[in-house]
PQR file with spaces between the fields and no chain letter, atoms N, CA, C, O and H, PARSE charges and radii, in Angstrom:
ATOM       1  N    MET     1       0.850   -1.180    0.000 -0.4000 1.5000
ATOM       2  CA   MET     1       0.000    0.000    0.000 -0.0000 2.0000
ATOM       3  C    MET     1       0.894    1.241    0.000  0.5500 1.7000
ATOM       4  O    MET     1       1.857    1.325    0.761 -0.5500 1.4000
ATOM       5  N    GLU     2       0.564    2.191   -0.854 -0.4000 1.5000
ATOM       6  CA   GLU     2       1.315    3.434   -0.953 -0.0000 2.0000
ATOM       7  C    GLU     2       1.159    4.247    0.330  0.5500 1.7000
ATOM       8  O    GLU     2       0.105    4.206    0.965 -0.5500 1.4000
ATOM       9  H    GLU     2      -0.219    2.123   -1.472  0.4000 1.0000
ATOM      10  N    ASN     3       2.198    4.984    0.715 -0.4000 1.5000
ATOM      11  CA   ASN     3       2.152    5.801    1.916 -0.0000 2.0000
ATOM      12  C    ASN     3       1.366    7.081    1.652  0.5500 1.7000
ATOM      13  O    ASN     3       1.921    8.064    1.161 -0.5500 1.4000
ATOM      14  H    ASN     3       3.054    5.018    0.199  0.4000 1.0000
ATOM      15  N    ASP     4       0.092    7.069    1.973 -0.4000 1.5000
ATOM      16  CA   ASP     4      -0.798    8.217    1.865 -0.0000 2.0000
ATOM      17  C    ASP     4      -0.811    8.879    3.236  0.5500 1.7000
ATOM      18  O    ASP     4      -1.449    8.372    4.159 -0.5500 1.4000
ATOM      19  H    ASP     4      -0.358    6.270    2.372  0.4000 1.0000
ATOM      20  N    ILE     5      -0.118   10.000    3.383 -0.4000 1.5000
ATOM      21  CA   ILE     5       0.079   10.592    4.713 -0.0000 2.0000
ATOM      22  C    ILE     5      -1.201   11.106    5.352  0.5500 1.7000
ATOM      23  O    ILE     5      -1.202   11.388    6.551 -0.5500 1.4000
ATOM      24  H    ILE     5       0.401   10.412    2.634  0.4000 1.0000
ATOM      25  N    ILE     6      -2.275   11.239    4.616 -0.4000 1.5000
ATOM      26  CA   ILE     6      -3.556   11.676    5.173 -0.0000 2.0000
ATOM      27  C    ILE     6      -4.431   10.481    5.544  0.5500 1.7000
ATOM      28  O    ILE     6      -4.879   10.371    6.685 -0.5500 1.4000
ATOM      29  H    ILE     6      -2.275   11.011    3.642  0.4000 1.0000
ATOM      30  N    ASN     7      -4.671    9.606    4.607 -0.4000 1.5000
ATOM      31  CA   ASN     7      -5.606    8.503    4.818 -0.0000 2.0000
ATOM      32  C    ASN     7      -4.976    7.216    5.320  0.5500 1.7000
ATOM      33  O    ASN     7      -5.618    6.461    6.050 -0.5500 1.4000
ATOM      34  H    ASN     7      -4.308    9.696    3.680  0.4000 1.0000
ATOM      35  N    HIS     8      -3.740    6.955    4.948 -0.4000 1.5000
ATOM      36  CA   HIS     8      -3.094    5.700    5.311 -0.0000 2.0000
ATOM      37  C    HIS     8      -1.603    5.901    5.572  0.5500 1.7000
ATOM      38  O    HIS     8      -0.774    5.348    4.849 -0.5500 1.4000
ATOM      39  H    HIS     8      -3.218    7.569    4.355  0.4000 1.0000
ATOM      40  N    PRO     9      -1.244    6.695    6.606 -0.5600 1.5000
ATOM      41  CA   PRO     9       0.185    6.877    6.891  0.2800 2.0000
ATOM      42  C    PRO     9       0.844    5.526    7.179  0.5500 1.7000
ATOM      43  O    PRO     9       0.189    4.603    7.664 -0.5500 1.4000
ATOM      44  N    SER    10       2.117    5.417    6.884 -0.4000 1.5000
ATOM      45  CA   SER    10       2.800    4.131    7.024 -0.0000 2.0000
ATOM      46  C    SER    10       2.752    3.600    8.455  0.5500 1.7000
ATOM      47  O    SER    10       2.707    2.386    8.651 -0.5500 1.4000
ATOM      48  H    SER    10       2.648    6.167    6.490  0.4000 1.0000
ATOM      49  N    HIS    11       2.760    4.481    9.462 -0.4000 1.5000
ATOM      50  CA   HIS    11       2.712    3.998   10.848 -0.0000 2.0000
ATOM      51  C    HIS    11       1.304    3.536   11.245  0.5500 1.7000
ATOM      52  O    HIS    11       1.127    3.002   12.339 -0.5500 1.4000
ATOM      53  H    HIS    11       2.796    5.467    9.303  0.4000 1.0000
ATOM      54  N    TYR    12       0.306    3.729   10.384 -0.4000 1.5000
ATOM      55  CA   TYR    12      -1.041    3.236   10.625 -0.0000 2.0000
ATOM      56  C    TYR    12      -1.275    1.892    9.936  0.5500 1.7000
ATOM      57  O    TYR    12      -2.221    1.182   10.276 -0.5500 1.4000
ATOM      58  H    TYR    12       0.450    4.163    9.495  0.4000 1.0000
ATOM      59  N    THR    13      -0.438    1.544    8.990 -0.4000 1.5000
ATOM      60  CA   THR    13      -0.730    0.402    8.124 -0.0000 2.0000
ATOM      61  C    THR    13       0.245   -0.756    8.313  0.5500 1.7000
ATOM      62  O    THR    13       0.610   -1.423    7.345 -0.5500 1.4000
ATOM      63  H    THR    13       0.331    2.122    8.714  0.4000 1.0000
ATOM      64  N    GLN    14       0.659   -0.994    9.524 -0.4000 1.5000
ATOM      65  CA   GLN    14       1.508   -2.144    9.830 -0.0000 2.0000
ATOM      66  C    GLN    14       0.618   -3.375    9.956  0.5500 1.7000
ATOM      67  O    GLN    14      -0.431   -3.318   10.597 -0.5500 1.4000
ATOM      68  H    GLN    14       0.363   -0.452   10.310  0.4000 1.0000
ATOM      69  N    GLY    15       1.018   -4.456    9.366 -0.4000 1.5000
ATOM      70  CA   GLY    15       0.222   -5.679    9.441 -0.0000 2.0000
ATOM      71  C    GLY    15      -0.822   -5.744    8.340  0.5500 1.7000
ATOM      72  O    GLY    15      -0.744   -5.012    7.353 -0.5500 1.4000
ATOM      73  H    GLY    15       1.870   -4.502    8.845  0.4000 1.0000
ATOM      74  N    ARG    16      -1.790   -6.615    8.512 -0.4000 1.5000
ATOM      75  CA   ARG    16      -2.778   -6.861    7.460 -0.0000 2.0000
ATOM      76  C    ARG    16      -3.982   -5.933    7.518  0.5500 1.7000
ATOM      77  O    ARG    16      -4.654   -5.727    6.507 -0.5500 1.4000
ATOM      78  H    ARG    16      -1.854   -7.209    9.314  0.4000 1.0000
ATOM      79  N    ILE    17      -4.263   -5.366    8.702 -0.4000 1.5000
ATOM      80  CA   ILE    17      -5.395   -4.441    8.819 -0.0000 2.0000
ATOM      81  C    ILE    17      -4.942   -3.187    9.551  0.5500 1.7000
ATOM      82  O    ILE    17      -3.959   -3.201   10.292 -0.5500 1.4000
ATOM      83  H    ILE    17      -3.717   -5.533    9.523  0.4000 1.0000
ATOM      84  N    GLU    18      -5.668   -2.116    9.332 -0.4000 1.5000
ATOM      85  CA   GLU    18      -5.370   -0.891   10.060 -0.0000 2.0000
ATOM      86  C    GLU    18      -6.005   -0.975   11.441  0.5500 1.7000
ATOM      87  O    GLU    18      -7.039   -1.617   11.625 -0.5500 1.4000
ATOM      88  H    GLU    18      -6.467   -2.105    8.731  0.4000 1.0000
ATOM      89  N    VAL    19      -5.389   -0.336   12.381 -0.4000 1.5000
ATOM      90  CA   VAL    19      -5.863   -0.353   13.766 -0.0000 2.0000
ATOM      91  C    VAL    19      -7.297    0.160   13.858  0.5500 1.7000
ATOM      92  O    VAL    19      -8.100   -0.392   14.610 -0.5500 1.4000
ATOM      93  H    VAL    19      -4.549    0.186   12.231  0.4000 1.0000
ATOM      94  N    ILE    20      -7.627    1.191   13.114 -0.4000 1.5000
ATOM      95  CA   ILE    20      -8.983    1.744   13.175 -0.0000 2.0000
ATOM      96  C    ILE    20     -10.031    0.706   12.774  0.5500 1.7000
ATOM      97  O    ILE    20     -11.128    0.689   13.333 -0.5500 1.4000
ATOM      98  H    ILE    20      -6.975    1.640   12.503  0.4000 1.0000
ATOM      99  N    ASP    21      -9.706   -0.151   11.819 -0.4000 1.5000
ATOM     100  CA   ASP    21     -10.650   -1.193   11.412 -0.0000 2.0000
ATOM     101  C    ASP    21     -10.876   -2.189   12.546  0.5500 1.7000
ATOM     102  O    ASP    21     -12.003   -2.627   12.775 -0.5500 1.4000
ATOM     103  H    ASP    21      -8.815   -0.136   11.365  0.4000 1.0000
ATOM     104  N    PHE    22      -9.809   -2.546   13.252 -0.4000 1.5000
ATOM     105  CA   PHE    22      -9.920   -3.446   14.406 -0.0000 2.0000
ATOM     106  C    PHE    22     -10.758   -2.797   15.508  0.5500 1.7000
ATOM     107  O    PHE    22     -11.656   -3.430   16.063 -0.5500 1.4000
ATOM     108  H    PHE    22      -8.893   -2.190   13.065  0.4000 1.0000
ATOM     109  N    ILE    23     -10.465   -1.541   15.821 -0.4000 1.5000
ATOM     110  CA   ILE    23     -11.182   -0.819   16.877 -0.0000 2.0000
ATOM     111  C    ILE    23     -12.671   -0.728   16.547  0.5500 1.7000
ATOM     112  O    ILE    23     -13.517   -0.992   17.402 -0.5500 1.4000
ATOM     113  H    ILE    23      -9.735   -1.026   15.371  0.4000 1.0000
ATOM     114  N    GLU    24     -12.986   -0.359   15.320 -0.4000 1.5000
ATOM     115  CA   GLU    24     -14.392   -0.248   14.926 -0.0000 2.0000
ATOM     116  C    GLU    24     -15.094   -1.604   14.935  0.5500 1.7000
ATOM     117  O    GLU    24     -16.254   -1.703   15.337 -0.5500 1.4000
ATOM     118  H    GLU    24     -12.299   -0.145   14.626  0.4000 1.0000
ATOM     119  N    ASP    25     -14.397   -2.643   14.494 -0.4000 1.5000
ATOM     120  CA   ASP    25     -14.986   -3.974   14.481 -0.0000 2.0000
ATOM     121  C    ASP    25     -15.329   -4.447   15.891  0.5500 1.7000
ATOM     122  O    ASP    25     -16.354   -5.095   16.105 -0.5500 1.4000
ATOM     123  H    ASP    25     -13.455   -2.563   14.167  0.4000 1.0000
ATOM     124  N    LYS    26     -14.474   -4.123   16.836 -0.4000 1.5000
ATOM     125  CA   LYS    26     -14.692   -4.548   18.220 -0.0000 2.0000
ATOM     126  C    LYS    26     -15.613   -3.610   18.989  0.5500 1.7000
ATOM     127  O    LYS    26     -16.119   -3.976   20.050 -0.5500 1.4000
ATOM     128  H    LYS    26     -13.641   -3.597   16.662  0.4000 1.0000
ATOM     129  N    GLY    27     -15.837   -2.408   18.471 -0.4000 1.5000
ATOM     130  CA   GLY    27     -16.733   -1.461   19.139 -0.0000 2.0000
ATOM     131  C    GLY    27     -16.165   -0.884   20.429  0.5500 1.7000
ATOM     132  O    GLY    27     -16.913   -0.591   21.362 -0.5500 1.4000
ATOM     133  H    GLY    27     -15.427   -2.111   17.610  0.4000 1.0000
ATOM     134  N    PHE    28     -14.853   -0.722   20.484 -0.4000 1.5000
ATOM     135  CA   PHE    28     -14.226   -0.191   21.697 -0.0000 2.0000
ATOM     136  C    PHE    28     -14.621    1.266   21.940  0.5500 1.7000
ATOM     137  O    PHE    28     -14.795    2.038   20.996 -0.5500 1.4000
ATOM     138  H    PHE    28     -14.246   -0.960   19.726  0.4000 1.0000
ATOM     139  N    ASN    29     -14.760    1.631   23.212 -0.4000 1.5000
ATOM     140  CA   ASN    29     -15.049    3.019   23.549 -0.0000 2.0000
ATOM     141  C    ASN    29     -13.778    3.863   23.377  0.5500 1.7000
ATOM     142  O    ASN    29     -12.716    3.343   23.035 -0.5500 1.4000
ATOM     143  H    ASN    29     -14.619    1.004   23.979  0.4000 1.0000
ATOM     144  N    TYR    30     -13.908    5.169   23.620 -0.4000 1.5000
ATOM     145  CA   TYR    30     -12.821    6.105   23.355 -0.0000 2.0000
ATOM     146  C    TYR    30     -11.529    5.758   24.087  0.5500 1.7000
ATOM     147  O    TYR    30     -10.467    5.694   23.468 -0.5500 1.4000
ATOM     148  H    TYR    30     -14.771    5.591   23.898  0.4000 1.0000
ATOM     149  N    HIS    31     -11.608    5.532   25.399 -0.4000 1.5000
ATOM     150  CA   HIS    31     -10.402    5.271   26.185 -0.0000 2.0000
ATOM     151  C    HIS    31      -9.700    3.990   25.730  0.5500 1.7000
ATOM     152  O    HIS    31      -8.480    3.977   25.561 -0.5500 1.4000
ATOM     153  H    HIS    31     -12.471    5.584   25.902  0.4000 1.0000
ATOM     154  N    ARG    32     -10.446    2.945   25.538 -0.4000 1.5000
ATOM     155  CA   ARG    32      -9.859    1.676   25.103 -0.0000 2.0000
ATOM     156  C    ARG    32      -9.287    1.788   23.693  0.5500 1.7000
ATOM     157  O    ARG    32      -8.217    1.253   23.401 -0.5500 1.4000
ATOM     158  H    ARG    32     -11.436    2.956   25.675  0.4000 1.0000
ATOM     159  N    ALA    33     -10.008    2.486   22.828 -0.4000 1.5000
ATOM     160  CA   ALA    33      -9.529    2.671   21.461 -0.0000 2.0000
ATOM     161  C    ALA    33      -8.203    3.432   21.436  0.5500 1.7000
ATOM     162  O    ALA    33      -7.283    3.064   20.706 -0.5500 1.4000
ATOM     163  H    ALA    33     -10.877    2.921   23.066  0.4000 1.0000
ATOM     164  N    CYS    34      -8.113    4.486   22.235 -0.4000 1.5000
ATOM     165  CA   CYS    34      -6.872    5.260   22.266 -0.0000 2.0000
ATOM     166  C    CYS    34      -5.715    4.418   22.793  0.5500 1.7000
ATOM     167  O    CYS    34      -4.605    4.487   22.265 -0.5500 1.4000
ATOM     168  H    CYS    34      -8.861    4.784   22.828  0.4000 1.0000
ATOM     169  N    ALA    35      -5.967    3.631   23.821 -0.4000 1.5000
ATOM     170  CA   ALA    35      -4.914    2.771   24.364 -0.0000 2.0000
ATOM     171  C    ALA    35      -4.434    1.784   23.310  0.5500 1.7000
ATOM     172  O    ALA    35      -3.230    1.589   23.139 -0.5500 1.4000
ATOM     173  H    ALA    35      -6.869    3.575   24.250  0.4000 1.0000
ATOM     174  N    ILE    36      -5.367    1.165   22.610 -0.4000 1.5000
ATOM     175  CA   ILE    36      -5.010    0.210   21.559 -0.0000 2.0000
ATOM     176  C    ILE    36      -4.217    0.907   20.460  0.5500 1.7000
ATOM     177  O    ILE    36      -3.227    0.374   19.961 -0.5500 1.4000
ATOM     178  H    ILE    36      -6.344    1.324   22.749  0.4000 1.0000
ATOM     179  N    LYS    37      -4.658    2.088   20.095 -0.4000 1.5000
ATOM     180  CA   LYS    37      -3.972    2.862   19.052 -0.0000 2.0000
ATOM     181  C    LYS    37      -2.527    3.129   19.453  0.5500 1.7000
ATOM     182  O    LYS    37      -1.611    2.891   18.665 -0.5500 1.4000
ATOM     183  H    LYS    37      -5.463    2.521   20.500  0.4000 1.0000
ATOM     184  N    TYR    38      -2.314    3.622   20.672 -0.4000 1.5000
ATOM     185  CA   TYR    38      -0.949    3.940   21.096 -0.0000 2.0000
ATOM     186  C    TYR    38      -0.084    2.691   21.244  0.5500 1.7000
ATOM     187  O    TYR    38       1.097    2.716   20.896 -0.5500 1.4000
ATOM     188  H    TYR    38      -3.057    3.816   21.312  0.4000 1.0000
ATOM     189  N    ILE    39      -0.649    1.609   21.749 -0.4000 1.5000
ATOM     190  CA   ILE    39       0.116    0.366   21.889 -0.0000 2.0000
ATOM     191  C    ILE    39       0.527   -0.165   20.514  0.5500 1.7000
ATOM     192  O    ILE    39       1.688   -0.513   20.298 -0.5500 1.4000
ATOM     193  H    ILE    39      -1.608    1.589   22.032  0.4000 1.0000
ATOM     194  N    SER    40      -0.419   -0.223   19.602 -0.4000 1.5000
ATOM     195  CA   SER    40      -0.136   -0.832   18.305 -0.0000 2.0000
ATOM     196  C    SER    40       0.801    0.004   17.446  0.5500 1.7000
ATOM     197  O    SER    40       1.477   -0.535   16.569 -0.5500 1.4000
ATOM     198  H    SER    40      -1.362    0.060   19.777  0.4000 1.0000
ATOM     199  N    ARG    41       0.852    1.304   17.680 -0.4000 1.5000
ATOM     200  CA   ARG    41       1.700    2.184   16.868 -0.0000 2.0000
ATOM     201  C    ARG    41       2.949    2.659   17.595  0.5500 1.7000
ATOM     202  O    ARG    41       3.715    3.462   17.062 -0.5500 1.4000
ATOM     203  H    ARG    41       0.303    1.742   18.392  0.4000 1.0000
ATOM     204  N    ALA    42       3.155    2.167   18.809 -0.4000 1.5000
ATOM     205  CA   ALA    42       4.280    2.638   19.641 -0.0000 2.0000
ATOM     206  C    ALA    42       5.598    2.562   18.885  0.5500 1.7000
ATOM     207  O    ALA    42       6.027    1.493   18.450 -0.5500 1.4000
ATOM     208  H    ALA    42       2.533    1.515   19.242  0.4000 1.0000
ATOM     209  N    GLY    43       6.225    3.719   18.741 -0.4000 1.5000
ATOM     210  CA   GLY    43       7.539    3.792   18.123 -0.0000 2.0000
ATOM     211  C    GLY    43       7.572    3.707   16.611  0.5500 1.7000
ATOM     212  O    GLY    43       8.648    3.810   16.021 -0.5500 1.4000
ATOM     213  H    GLY    43       5.876    4.587   19.094  0.4000 1.0000
ATOM     214  N    LEU    44       6.439    3.522   15.967 -0.4000 1.5000
ATOM     215  CA   LEU    44       6.450    3.371   14.505 -0.0000 2.0000
ATOM     216  C    LEU    44       6.627    4.707   13.790  0.5500 1.7000
ATOM     217  O    LEU    44       7.297    4.778   12.760 -0.5500 1.4000
ATOM     218  H    LEU    44       5.565    3.438   16.447  0.4000 1.0000
ATOM     219  N    LYS    45       6.034    5.758   14.330 -0.4000 1.5000
ATOM     220  CA   LYS    45       6.177    7.071   13.701 -0.0000 2.0000
ATOM     221  C    LYS    45       7.524    7.685   14.054  0.5500 1.7000
ATOM     222  O    LYS    45       8.188    8.302   13.221 -0.5500 1.4000
ATOM     223  H    LYS    45       5.490    5.700   15.167  0.4000 1.0000
ATOM     224  N    ASP    46       7.909    7.498   15.319 -0.4000 1.5000
ATOM     225  CA   ASP    46       9.178    8.051   15.810 -0.0000 2.0000
ATOM     226  C    ASP    46       9.722    7.092   16.860  0.5500 1.7000
ATOM     227  O    ASP    46       9.221    7.059   17.984 -0.5500 1.4000
ATOM     228  H    ASP    46       7.369    6.997   15.996  0.4000 1.0000
ATOM     229  N    LYS    47      10.729    6.321   16.511 -0.4000 1.5000
ATOM     230  CA   LYS    47      11.282    5.287   17.400 -0.0000 2.0000
ATOM     231  C    LYS    47      11.697    5.871   18.751  0.5500 1.7000
ATOM     232  O    LYS    47      11.608    5.188   19.772 -0.5500 1.4000
ATOM     233  H    LYS    47      11.136    6.348   15.597  0.4000 1.0000
ATOM     234  N    SER    48      12.149    7.124   18.765 -0.4000 1.5000
ATOM     235  CA   SER    48      12.589    7.738   20.023 -0.0000 2.0000
ATOM     236  C    SER    48      11.427    8.027   20.975  0.5500 1.7000
ATOM     237  O    SER    48      11.648    8.353   22.141 -0.5500 1.4000
ATOM     238  H    SER    48      12.221    7.679   17.936  0.4000 1.0000
ATOM     239  N    LYS    49      10.191    7.910   20.482 -0.4000 1.5000
ATOM     240  CA   LYS    49       9.014    8.183   21.320 -0.0000 2.0000
ATOM     241  C    LYS    49       8.228    6.921   21.666  0.5500 1.7000
ATOM     242  O    LYS    49       7.064    6.998   22.060 -0.5500 1.4000
ATOM     243  H    LYS    49      10.011    7.645   19.534  0.4000 1.0000
ATOM     244  N    GLU    50       8.859    5.775   21.518 -0.4000 1.5000
ATOM     245  CA   GLU    50       8.164    4.518   21.791 -0.0000 2.0000
ATOM     246  C    GLU    50       7.674    4.444   23.237  0.5500 1.7000
ATOM     247  O    GLU    50       6.523    4.084   23.484 -0.5500 1.4000
ATOM     248  H    GLU    50       9.804    5.713   21.197  0.4000 1.0000
ATOM     249  N    VAL    51       8.538    4.782   24.188 -0.4000 1.5000
ATOM     250  CA   VAL    51       8.140    4.744   25.600 -0.0000 2.0000
ATOM     251  C    VAL    51       7.043    5.772   25.868  0.5500 1.7000
ATOM     252  O    VAL    51       6.094    5.495   26.601 -0.5500 1.4000
ATOM     253  H    VAL    51       9.473    5.074   23.988  0.4000 1.0000
ATOM     254  N    GLU    52       7.172    6.947   25.280 -0.4000 1.5000
ATOM     255  CA   GLU    52       6.142    7.980   25.431 -0.0000 2.0000
ATOM     256  C    GLU    52       4.791    7.473   24.920  0.5500 1.7000
ATOM     257  O    GLU    52       3.765    7.684   25.567 -0.5500 1.4000
ATOM     258  H    GLU    52       7.943    7.173   24.684  0.4000 1.0000
ATOM     259  N    ASP    53       4.789    6.817   23.781 -0.4000 1.5000
ATOM     260  CA   ASP    53       3.552    6.257   23.233 -0.0000 2.0000
ATOM     261  C    ASP    53       2.933    5.242   24.193  0.5500 1.7000
ATOM     262  O    ASP    53       1.720    5.242   24.403 -0.5500 1.4000
ATOM     263  H    ASP    53       5.622    6.646   23.256  0.4000 1.0000
ATOM     264  N    LEU    54       3.755    4.390   24.768 -0.4000 1.5000
ATOM     265  CA   LEU    54       3.239    3.386   25.716 -0.0000 2.0000
ATOM     266  C    LEU    54       2.727    4.034   26.995  0.5500 1.7000
ATOM     267  O    LEU    54       1.751    3.562   27.578 -0.5500 1.4000
ATOM     268  H    LEU    54       4.740    4.390   24.598  0.4000 1.0000
ATOM     269  N    LYS    55       3.368    5.100   27.433 -0.4000 1.5000
ATOM     270  CA   LYS    55       2.878    5.830   28.607 -0.0000 2.0000
ATOM     271  C    LYS    55       1.525    6.479   28.319  0.5500 1.7000
ATOM     272  O    LYS    55       0.668    6.553   29.200 -0.5500 1.4000
ATOM     273  H    LYS    55       4.160    5.483   26.959  0.4000 1.0000
ATOM     274  N    LYS    56       1.335    6.945   27.096 -0.4000 1.5000
ATOM     275  CA   LYS    56       0.029    7.492   26.715 -0.0000 2.0000
ATOM     276  C    LYS    56      -1.034    6.399   26.770  0.5500 1.7000
ATOM     277  O    LYS    56      -2.156    6.649   27.211 -0.5500 1.4000
ATOM     278  H    LYS    56       2.031    6.885   26.381  0.4000 1.0000
ATOM     279  N    ALA    57      -0.692    5.196   26.328 -0.4000 1.5000
ATOM     280  CA   ALA    57      -1.633    4.079   26.395 -0.0000 2.0000
ATOM     281  C    ALA    57      -2.011    3.793   27.839  0.5500 1.7000
ATOM     282  O    ALA    57      -3.181    3.564   28.143 -0.5500 1.4000
ATOM     283  H    ALA    57       0.220    4.993   25.969  0.4000 1.0000
ATOM     284  N    VAL    58      -1.035    3.805   28.726 -0.4000 1.5000
ATOM     285  CA   VAL    58      -1.295    3.577   30.155 -0.0000 2.0000
ATOM     286  C    VAL    58      -2.216    4.659   30.697  0.5500 1.7000
ATOM     287  O    VAL    58      -3.124    4.369   31.476 -0.5500 1.4000
ATOM     288  H    VAL    58      -0.084    3.992   28.479  0.4000 1.0000
ATOM     289  N    TRP    59      -1.989    5.907   30.289 -0.4000 1.5000
ATOM     290  CA   TRP    59      -2.827    7.022   30.746 -0.0000 2.0000
ATOM     291  C    TRP    59      -4.283    6.776   30.373  0.5500 1.7000
ATOM     292  O    TRP    59      -5.178    6.967   31.196 -0.5500 1.4000
ATOM     293  H    TRP    59      -1.252    6.142   29.656  0.4000 1.0000
ATOM     294  N    TYR    60      -4.523    6.351   29.130 -0.4000 1.5000
ATOM     295  CA   TYR    60      -5.889    6.071   28.691 -0.0000 2.0000
ATOM     296  C    TYR    60      -6.477    4.863   29.420  0.5500 1.7000
ATOM     297  O    TYR    60      -7.663    4.862   29.751 -0.5500 1.4000
ATOM     298  H    TYR    60      -3.796    6.196   28.462  0.4000 1.0000
ATOM     299  N    LEU    61      -5.670    3.845   29.671 -0.4000 1.5000
ATOM     300  CA   LEU    61      -6.163    2.686   30.424 -0.0000 2.0000
ATOM     301  C    LEU    61      -6.529    3.081   31.846  0.5500 1.7000
ATOM     302  O    LEU    61      -7.537    2.616   32.379 -0.5500 1.4000
ATOM     303  H    LEU    61      -4.707    3.846   29.402  0.4000 1.0000
ATOM     304  N    ASN    62      -5.725    3.928   32.461 -0.4000 1.5000
ATOM     305  CA   ASN    62      -6.044    4.396   33.816 -0.0000 2.0000
ATOM     306  C    ASN    62      -7.334    5.199   33.833  0.5500 1.7000
ATOM     307  O    ASN    62      -8.115    5.084   34.778 -0.5500 1.4000
ATOM     308  H    ASN    62      -4.906    4.306   32.028  0.4000 1.0000
ATOM     309  N    ARG    63      -7.575    6.008   32.809 -0.4000 1.5000
ATOM     310  CA   ARG    63      -8.838    6.753   32.718 -0.0000 2.0000
ATOM     311  C    ARG    63     -10.019    5.788   32.586  0.5500 1.7000
ATOM     312  O    ARG    63     -11.066    5.997   33.199 -0.5500 1.4000
ATOM     313  H    ARG    63      -6.941    6.101   32.041  0.4000 1.0000
ATOM     314  N    GLU    64      -9.850    4.744   31.795 -0.4000 1.5000
ATOM     315  CA   GLU    64     -10.921    3.763   31.620 -0.0000 2.0000
ATOM     316  C    GLU    64     -11.174    3.017   32.930  0.5500 1.7000
ATOM     317  O    GLU    64     -12.328    2.794   33.294 -0.5500 1.4000
ATOM     318  H    GLU    64      -9.000    4.574   31.297  0.4000 1.0000
ATOM     319  N    ILE    65     -10.134    2.636   33.630 -0.4000 1.5000
ATOM     320  CA   ILE    65     -10.286    1.958   34.922 -0.0000 2.0000
ATOM     321  C    ILE    65     -11.009    2.862   35.916  0.5500 1.7000
ATOM     322  O    ILE    65     -11.915    2.418   36.621 -0.5500 1.4000
ATOM     323  H    ILE    65      -9.196    2.817   33.334  0.4000 1.0000
ATOM     324  N    ALA    66     -10.609    4.129   35.969 -0.4000 1.5000
ATOM     325  CA   ALA    66     -11.269    5.091   36.879 -0.0000 2.0000
ATOM     326  C    ALA    66     -12.740    5.235   36.519  0.5500 1.7000
ATOM     327  O    ALA    66     -13.588    5.298   37.409 -0.5500 1.4000
ATOM     328  H    ALA    66      -9.873    4.490   35.396  0.4000 1.0000
ATOM     329  N    ARG    67     -13.055    5.286   35.229 -0.4000 1.5000
ATOM     330  CA   ARG    67     -14.443    5.397   34.793 -0.0000 2.0000
ATOM     331  C    ARG    67     -15.242    4.195   35.240  0.5500 1.7000
ATOM     332  O    ARG    67     -16.364    4.340   35.726 -0.5500 1.4000
ATOM     333  H    ARG    67     -12.366    5.235   34.506  0.4000 1.0000
ATOM     334  N    LEU    68     -14.676    3.005   35.080 -0.4000 1.5000
ATOM     335  CA   LEU    68     -15.372    1.792   35.483 -0.0000 2.0000
ATOM     336  C    LEU    68     -15.549    1.700   36.991  0.5500 1.7000
ATOM     337  O    LEU    68     -16.601    1.283   37.474 -0.5500 1.4000
ATOM     338  H    LEU    68     -13.765    2.887   34.685  0.4000 1.0000
ATOM     339  N    GLU    69     -14.526    2.087   37.728 -0.4000 1.5000
ATOM     340  CA   GLU    69     -14.632    2.058   39.187 -0.0000 2.0000
ATOM     341  C    GLU    69     -15.672    3.042   39.694  0.5500 1.7000
ATOM     342  O    GLU    69     -16.404    2.738   40.636 -0.5500 1.4000
ATOM     343  H    GLU    69     -13.671    2.426   37.336  0.4000 1.0000
ATOM     344  N    THR    70     -15.746    4.209   39.087 -0.4000 1.5000
ATOM     345  CA   THR    70     -16.757    5.210   39.470 -0.0000 2.0000
ATOM     346  C    THR    70     -18.150    4.686   39.154  0.5500 1.7000
ATOM     347  O    THR    70     -19.079    4.841   39.946 -0.5500 1.4000
ATOM     348  H    THR    70     -15.152    4.456   38.322  0.4000 1.0000
ATOM     349  N    ARG    71     -18.281    4.069   37.998 -0.4000 1.5000
ATOM     350  CA   ARG    71     -19.572    3.497   37.596 -0.0000 2.0000
ATOM     351  C    ARG    71     -20.014    2.417   38.569  0.5500 1.7000
ATOM     352  O    ARG    71     -21.184    2.348   38.944 -0.5500 1.4000
ATOM     353  H    ARG    71     -17.526    3.943   37.355  0.4000 1.0000
ATOM     354  N    ASP    72     -19.061    1.564   38.981 -0.4000 1.5000
ATOM     355  CA   ASP    72     -19.378    0.447   39.874 -0.0000 2.0000
ATOM     356  C    ASP    72     -19.727    0.918   41.291  0.5500 1.7000
ATOM     357  O    ASP    72     -20.418    0.213   42.026 -0.5500 1.4000
ATOM     358  H    ASP    72     -18.111    1.620   38.676  0.4000 1.0000
ATOM     359  N    GLU    73     -19.251    2.103   41.672 -0.4000 1.5000
ATOM     360  CA   GLU    73     -19.544    2.645   42.993 -0.0000 2.0000
ATOM     361  C    GLU    73     -20.940    3.252   43.062  0.5500 1.7000
ATOM     362  O    GLU    73     -21.472    3.473   44.150 -0.5500 1.4000
ATOM     363  H    GLU    73     -18.689    2.676   41.075  0.4000 1.0000
ATOM     364  N    SER    74     -21.528    3.520   41.913 -0.4000 1.5000
ATOM     365  CA   SER    74     -22.856    4.169   41.872 -0.0000 2.0000
ATOM     366  C    SER    74     -23.956    3.210   42.227  0.5500 1.7000
ATOM     367  O    SER    74     -25.127    3.591   42.241 -0.5500 1.4000
ATOM     368  H    SER    74     -21.096    3.341   41.029  0.4000 1.0000
């Protein structure tokens, strides 16, 4: 697949499917989708930011956990 920097950047098209297709197929909510996005693309756009990308995924997972815990307390 050609590197289309708007619709299909190379760091989005690793593997057989794009991450967005997986996220939409599974119906993940915003926090989970963002975590999956950062995990699956960690370091692909900029290798020096791989750890930063994974920390962003953790941040979104923590937000999702907090949301679920708040919901369960209601």
